[in-house]
C-alpha positions as CSV (number, residue, x, y, z in Angstrom):
1,M,23.7,-29.3,3.7
2,K,20.1,-30.1,4.5
3,A,19.2,-27.1,5.9
4,K,20.4,-24.7,3.1
5,A,18.2,-26.7,0.6
6,I,15.3,-26.5,3.0
7,L,15.8,-22.6,3.0
8,K,16.3,-22.5,-0.7
9,T,13.0,-24.4,-1.6
10,C,11.0,-22.5,0.8
11,T,12.6,-19.3,-0.9
12,V,12.0,-20.5,-4.4
13,W,8.5,-21.4,-3.8
14,F,7.8,-18.5,-1.7
15,C,9.1,-16.3,-4.9
16,V,6.8,-18.1,-7.5
17,A,3.6,-17.5,-5.3
18,L,4.5,-13.9,-5.3
19,I,5.4,-13.7,-9.0
20,G,1.9,-15.0,-9.1
21,V,0.3,-12.8,-7.1
22,V,1.9,-9.9,-9.2
23,V,0.6,-11.5,-12.6
24,L,-2.8,-12.1,-10.9
25,S,-3.1,-8.1,-10.1
26,F,-3.4,-7.0,-13.4
27,T,-6.4,-9.4,-14.1
28,G,-8.8,-7.9,-12.0
29,Q,-11.0,-6.3,-15.0
30,F,-11.6,-9.9,-15.9
31,F,-11.4,-12.1,-12.9
32,A,-12.5,-11.3,-9.7
33,P,-9.6,-12.5,-7.5
34,G,-7.4,-10.2,-9.4
35,N,-8.8,-7.4,-7.5
36,S,-7.8,-8.9,-4.4
37,A,-4.5,-9.6,-5.6
38,A,-3.8,-6.1,-6.5
39,V,-4.3,-4.9,-3.0
40,I,-1.0,-6.4,-2.2
41,R,0.7,-5.7,-5.6
42,F,3.2,-3.1,-3.4
43,P,4.2,-5.4,-0.6
44,A,4.6,-8.5,-3.2
45,G,7.1,-6.3,-5.6
46,I,9.3,-5.1,-2.7
47,L,9.5,-8.7,-1.3
48,L,10.6,-10.1,-4.7
49,V,13.1,-7.5,-4.7
50,L,14.3,-8.6,-1.1
51,L,14.5,-12.7,-2.1
52,V,16.7,-11.4,-5.5
53,P,20.2,-11.8,-3.4
54,F,18.7,-15.0,-1.9
55,L,17.7,-16.4,-5.2
56,F,21.2,-15.7,-6.5
57,W,22.8,-17.2,-3.7
58,G,20.8,-20.4,-3.9
59,R,21.9,-20.5,-7.7
60,A,18.4,-19.9,-9.0
61,R,19.6,-17.4,-11.3
62,L,16.7,-17.6,-13.9
63,L,14.4,-17.2,-11.4
64,A,15.8,-14.2,-9.8
65,I,15.6,-12.8,-13.3
66,V,12.3,-13.6,-13.4
67,A,11.5,-12.2,-10.0
68,C,13.8,-8.8,-11.0
69,G,11.3,-8.3,-13.9
70,A,8.1,-9.0,-12.2
71,A,9.1,-6.7,-9.1
72,L,9.8,-4.0,-11.9
73,V,6.0,-4.7,-13.3
74,A,4.6,-4.1,-9.9
75,L,6.4,-1.5,-8.7
76,V,7.5,1.0,-11.4
77,P,4.0,2.1,-12.1
78,L,2.9,2.2,-9.1
79,G,5.9,4.6,-8.1
80,M,5.1,6.6,-11.0
81,G,1.6,7.0,-9.5
82,Y,2.4,8.1,-6.1
83,F,5.3,10.7,-7.0
84,Q,3.1,12.4,-10.0
85,S,2.5,15.9,-8.9
86,N,-1.0,17.5,-8.7
87,V,-1.5,20.1,-11.3
88,P,-3.2,23.3,-9.9
89,C,-6.4,24.3,-11.1
90,E,-6.3,27.6,-13.1
91,G,-9.4,29.4,-13.9
92,P,-13.1,28.8,-13.1
93,C,-12.8,25.4,-11.3
94,L,-15.5,23.0,-10.2
95,T,-14.7,21.8,-6.3
96,L,-15.6,18.5,-5.4
97,Y,-15.2,17.0,-1.8
98,Q,-15.5,13.1,-1.4
99,K,-16.1,11.5,2.2
100,N,-16.9,8.3,3.7
101,L,-18.8,9.7,6.6
102,M,-18.6,6.2,8.6
103,S,-22.1,5.6,9.8
104,K,-21.8,5.5,13.5
105,S,-18.7,7.6,14.8
106,W,-18.3,10.7,17.1
107,P,-17.5,13.6,16.8
108,R,-19.6,14.8,13.8
109,T,-19.9,18.4,14.4
110,P,-16.0,19.1,13.3
111,L,-16.8,17.2,10.1
112,A,-19.5,19.1,9.1
113,E,-18.1,22.3,9.7
114,E,-14.9,20.8,7.5
115,I,-16.9,20.3,4.7
116,I,-19.2,23.2,4.8
117,A,-16.1,25.3,5.1
118,S,-14.7,23.6,1.8
119,Q,-17.4,25.4,-0.4
120,A,-17.5,22.6,-2.4
121,D,-19.7,22.8,-5.3
122,V,-20.5,18.6,-5.1
123,I,-20.2,16.7,-2.4
124,T,-19.8,12.8,-3.0
125,L,-20.9,11.1,0.4
126,Q,-21.0,7.2,1.5
127,E,-22.0,5.5,4.9
128,V,-24.9,8.3,5.0
129,S,-26.7,7.2,8.1
130,D,-29.4,8.6,10.4
131,H,-26.7,9.1,12.9
132,N,-24.9,11.6,10.7
133,R,-28.0,13.3,9.7
134,K,-29.1,13.9,12.7
135,F,-25.5,15.0,14.3
136,M,-24.2,16.6,11.0
137,A,-27.4,18.3,10.5
138,P,-26.2,22.2,9.2
139,L,-24.1,20.0,6.4
140,F,-27.3,18.4,5.2
141,E,-29.2,22.2,5.5
142,A,-26.4,23.9,3.7
143,Y,-27.0,22.5,0.3
144,P,-30.3,23.2,-1.6
145,F,-30.0,19.5,-3.7
146,S,-29.6,15.7,-2.6
147,V,-29.9,12.6,-4.2
148,T,-29.8,9.8,-1.3
149,C,-29.9,6.0,-2.6
150,P,-30.1,2.9,-0.5
151,F,-27.3,0.7,-0.2
152,R,-26.1,-1.5,2.8
153,P,-28.6,-1.1,5.8
154,H,-28.3,2.2,7.5
155,Q,-25.2,3.3,4.9
156,E,-26.7,5.3,2.2
157,V,-25.0,7.0,-0.8
158,E,-25.5,10.5,-1.3
159,V,-24.7,13.5,-3.9
160,L,-25.0,17.3,-2.3
161,T,-24.9,20.2,-4.8
162,S,-25.3,24.1,-4.4
163,L,-25.4,23.8,-8.2
164,P,-28.6,24.3,-10.8
165,V,-29.6,20.9,-11.1
166,V,-30.9,19.5,-14.8
167,D,-34.8,18.5,-14.4
168,N,-35.5,14.7,-14.0
169,T,-31.8,13.4,-14.0
170,N,-31.5,12.2,-10.2
171,F,-31.2,8.5,-9.9
172,C,-30.1,5.8,-8.0
173,L,-28.9,2.2,-9.1
174,D,-30.8,0.1,-6.6
175,G,-28.8,-1.8,-4.3
176,A,-25.4,-1.2,-6.5
177,G,-24.4,1.7,-4.0
178,M,-24.6,4.3,-6.7
179,A,-26.1,8.1,-6.8
180,G,-26.3,10.7,-9.7
181,V,-27.3,14.0,-10.6
182,Q,-26.7,16.3,-13.7
183,V,-25.9,19.4,-12.8
184,R,-24.8,22.8,-14.4
185,T,-21.6,24.5,-14.0
186,P,-21.5,28.2,-13.7
187,D,-20.2,28.3,-17.4
188,G,-23.4,26.1,-18.3
189,Q,-21.8,23.0,-18.9
190,A,-23.8,19.8,-18.0
191,V,-21.8,17.4,-16.0
192,W,-23.2,14.5,-14.0
193,V,-21.9,13.7,-10.6
194,V,-21.8,10.3,-9.6
195,S,-21.2,8.8,-6.0
196,V,-19.9,5.4,-5.6
197,H,-19.5,2.8,-2.7
198,L,-18.3,-0.9,-3.7
199,E,-18.6,-3.8,-1.6
200,W,-15.1,-5.5,-0.7
201,P,-13.1,-7.4,-3.4
202,F,-13.4,-11.3,-3.9
203,P,-14.4,-13.3,-2.2
204,F,-17.1,-10.6,-1.3
205,D,-19.2,-9.0,-4.3
206,Q,-17.4,-6.2,-5.4
207,F,-16.5,-7.9,-9.3
208,E,-20.4,-8.1,-9.7
209,Q,-21.3,-4.8,-8.4
210,A,-19.0,-3.2,-10.7
211,S,-20.7,-4.8,-13.4
212,L,-24.0,-3.1,-12.8
213,I,-22.5,0.4,-12.4
214,E,-19.9,-0.3,-15.2
215,D,-23.2,-0.8,-17.9
216,K,-25.1,2.1,-16.2
217,L,-21.8,4.7,-16.6
218,Q,-21.8,3.9,-20.4
219,S,-25.3,4.5,-20.9
220,M,-24.9,8.0,-19.6
221,E,-24.3,10.9,-22.0
222,G,-22.1,13.8,-21.3
223,P,-18.9,13.9,-18.5
224,I,-19.2,12.4,-15.6
225,L,-17.3,12.9,-12.4
226,I,-17.0,9.9,-9.7
227,G,-16.3,10.3,-6.2
228,G,-16.5,7.4,-4.2
229,D,-15.3,4.5,-1.5
230,F,-14.4,2.1,-4.1
231,N,-13.0,-0.5,-1.7
232,M,-10.4,-1.2,-4.1
233,V,-6.9,0.7,-4.9
234,T,-6.6,3.0,-7.4
235,W,-4.5,0.6,-9.5
236,G,-7.3,-2.3,-8.9
237,G,-9.4,-3.6,-12.0
238,S,-12.5,-2.5,-10.5
239,V,-11.5,1.0,-10.5
240,V,-9.9,0.5,-14.0
241,R,-13.3,-0.6,-15.2
242,L,-15.4,2.0,-13.7
243,A,-12.8,4.8,-15.1
244,K,-13.0,3.3,-18.5
245,A,-16.5,3.0,-18.7
246,A,-17.0,6.6,-18.1
247,G,-14.2,7.9,-19.8
248,N,-12.5,9.0,-17.0
249,E,-9.2,8.8,-15.1
250,P,-8.2,9.1,-11.6
251,L,-7.2,12.7,-10.3
252,G,-4.1,13.3,-8.7
253,P,-1.2,11.1,-7.2
254,Y,-2.0,7.7,-5.3
255,R,-2.4,8.4,-1.7
256,N,-3.6,6.2,1.3
257,T,-7.1,7.4,2.2
258,F,-7.9,4.4,5.0
259,L,-7.3,4.3,8.9
260,S,-6.1,0.6,8.1
261,G,-3.5,1.4,5.6
262,R,0.2,1.4,6.5
263,P,3.4,2.4,4.6
264,Y,3.7,-1.3,4.1
265,L,0.1,-1.7,2.4
266,P,-1.1,1.4,1.0
267,L,-4.8,1.8,0.5
268,A,-5.6,4.0,-2.0
269,I,-9.2,3.4,-1.8
270,D,-11.1,6.6,-2.3
271,N,-11.1,8.4,-5.5
272,V,-12.0,11.1,-7.5
273,L,-12.4,10.0,-11.4
274,V,-12.8,13.2,-13.8
275,P,-13.2,13.1,-17.5
276,K,-9.9,12.1,-19.6
277,G,-8.3,15.8,-20.8
278,A,-9.5,17.4,-17.0
279,T,-6.7,18.9,-14.9
280,G,-6.9,19.7,-11.2
281,H,-5.2,19.2,-7.7
282,V,-6.8,16.8,-5.3
283,E,-5.6,17.3,-1.5
284,R,-6.5,14.8,1.5
285,R,-8.4,16.3,4.2
286,P,-8.5,15.0,7.9
287,R,-10.6,11.8,9.2
288,L,-12.3,13.6,11.7
289,A,-13.6,10.4,13.3
290,S,-14.1,8.9,10.3
291,D,-12.0,5.4,9.1
292,H,-11.4,7.3,5.8
293,M,-9.7,10.7,4.8
294,G,-11.6,12.9,2.8
295,L,-10.8,14.3,-0.7
296,L,-11.2,17.7,-1.7
297,A,-10.7,18.0,-5.5
298,R,-10.7,21.1,-7.7
299,I,-11.0,20.2,-11.3
300,K,-10.8,21.9,-14.8
301,L,-13.0,20.4,-17.0
302,P,-11.9,20.0,-20.5
């Protein structure tokens, strides 16, 4: 009986902790630890589902019902995100390639060839380094305009484009991992293109960095395309804040894009954010010696 009582107590407290994680995971827009909780919302929801039979067995029926509710709140929106379908881009589409290059990695030539072959109109890059510039020179030579901004040591953020650039619009948000420029699409529409690289979430500085980028996005006029390594899952508070500030939403279904992500901890941390009302299609591209997959987006702007 004593062993059963100990097991019941441990199960109850573990369940309470998981419910706390789920609740906390929805606070990332306002509370830095909520971002970190969002990363593990999926496994927390799965564990709650597995614990429910044990709670009923231990006669903790009310907690079992609460656990069921928390699991539904955690998993249903994520399931909808993962299983939503891509919409083919019809008519004139703008093509964006998003990639964290990984600052020191081999080989580089296949990755340069992959991005060039995509014929992307705009490219958003993170972890651009002297190493990458040397061994991926054909990529940087293929695009007539670029804006490069410092971030971490030897890890710059960059936007490349083959489209006409609106004069004097390129900018860097110093130290905040943000580079941007306004381009003109073939139909003459002016669109901002922004590359973002966020720090790791709490206890690191992602929340504060996202606040700086949020303020910049709110000051920009006109539609904005954002490609980036957010170091935060698509449903996390930092991504939600930046999308809201730009009047944007994530394009395409949730997909794991990071090498360390596994089925039990899907890390959809590379994203393309597009203006609300835009349609299009996103496909994952190979890692090619990076620790991040690429994203190739074809976008129909509203």
